[in-house]
N, C-alpha and C positions, 0 to 999 in steps of 0.2 A: 569573554571568549573561552576561557579555560573551562568554566562551568558548562557552557554550551557544548564543548567537545565531550566532556565527561557524560553529559546527558545523552548525547547522540550515540556515543559508543555503547552505553548501557542499553539504549533502545535497540540498537542493531544486534547486540548479543541476544537479547530476549527474542527479537524478531527472527533471527537466524535459528534459534532453538525451535521455534514454531515451524519454520520452513523445513528444518531437518525432520521433524516429527511428521509433518504432512507428506513430505516426499518419500520418507523412509518407510512409513507404515500406512500407506493409503488403504490397502484392503482390510487390515484389521480395524481401522477407524470406521470405514464404510460399513463393515460387517456388524458393527454395533447397532446399526439402524435398519438392517434388512434381514429378511429370512433367506439364509444362504441356500436352502433347499428348494426355493422357488425356481420356476423355469426362467424367470426374468433376471435372476441374480447375476449371471455373467455379463449381461448387457448393462445392468445397473452398475456393476463394479467397473466396467470399462469407461462408461460416461463419468461415473463418480471419481475415478482416478484422475481424469483430465480436469474436472471441476475442482478437485482438491489441490491440484497443482496451481490452478489459478487462485484458489483461496490462499495458498502459501504466498504468492506474490502480493495478493491483496493485503494480507496481514502485515507483511514487511513494509509495503508502501504506506499503509494506513498508519502504522507506528511512526514512520518518518514524518508524515504530514501532521499528525497530532503533536509530535515532539516539536516540530517547527512552529506550529501555532502557539504552543506553550512558551517556547523561547521568545517569540515575538511579543506575546502578552507580557512576559517578564521585563521587556524593555519599553513597555507602554506603547506598543505598535499594534493596534487592533483593527482599525477601520479598513486600511488597504488589504491586510491579510484576509479579512472577511470577504471582500469583493473578489480577491484572487481565488479563494476557496470556492465561493459560489460560482464563479465563472468556470473553474476547473470541473466542478461536478455537473452543472447545468449546461454549460456551453461546450464542454469537451466530452465528459464521461457519458452523459445520457445520449447525445447525438451519436457518439461512436458506438454505444451499445445498440441503438436502434439500427444503424447502418450495418453493423456486423451481424446482428441477430436476424434481422428481417430482410434487408436488401441483399446482403451477401449470402444469406442462407445458413449461417453458422449456428443458429438456434441458441440454446443456453450457453454454449461455449462462447459465442459471439457477444452475448449479453454481458457475461462476466468479464470478457476481455475488454470491452468498452469501459466498464467500471474501473478495471485495473489501469487503463490508459488515463482516465480522468484523475485517478489518485496519483499516478506517476507525474502527471502535469502539475498537480497541486503540490506534491512533495518537492519537485524541482523548483517551482516558483517561490514557494515559502522558504525553503532552505537558502536559496539565492538571496532572497530579501533579508533574511537574518544575517548572513555573512556580510552583506553589503552595508547593513545598518549598524552593526556593532563595530566600533572603532578598533583598529589594531593597536596593541600596546606600543608605546614609544620605545624605540630601541635604547637599551642601556649600554653605554660605553664606559669602560673604566680606563682611567689615564695611567 
């Protein structure tokens, strides 16, 4: 349990540093990939800033679900997590992406939002499984 906590804290620290970078410097990051003098640059920066915010959430949640999968692998629990992850991506993320992008009309923002929803579901299910599977240490009482 202690090792799991340490791994999760380190993962969150790394993830939050990426989130801070993506949210704090979206235009300089996007500008690395576009010609700022083009007529389309303002529109690209606007859309790109929104997508980079979604990428920040994606990075944090992806780190959490990868960490949870690794922790579960460490306690020899792989079959159920595999199915949980597959369902999260294919049963939640892809349908949510389709609905948000094409049926609700949100386009690329909807597509990435759906993927973030799938990762959030995977992260929650896998972390819950880890904490429910790993036994709590017995309380130590001194006389």
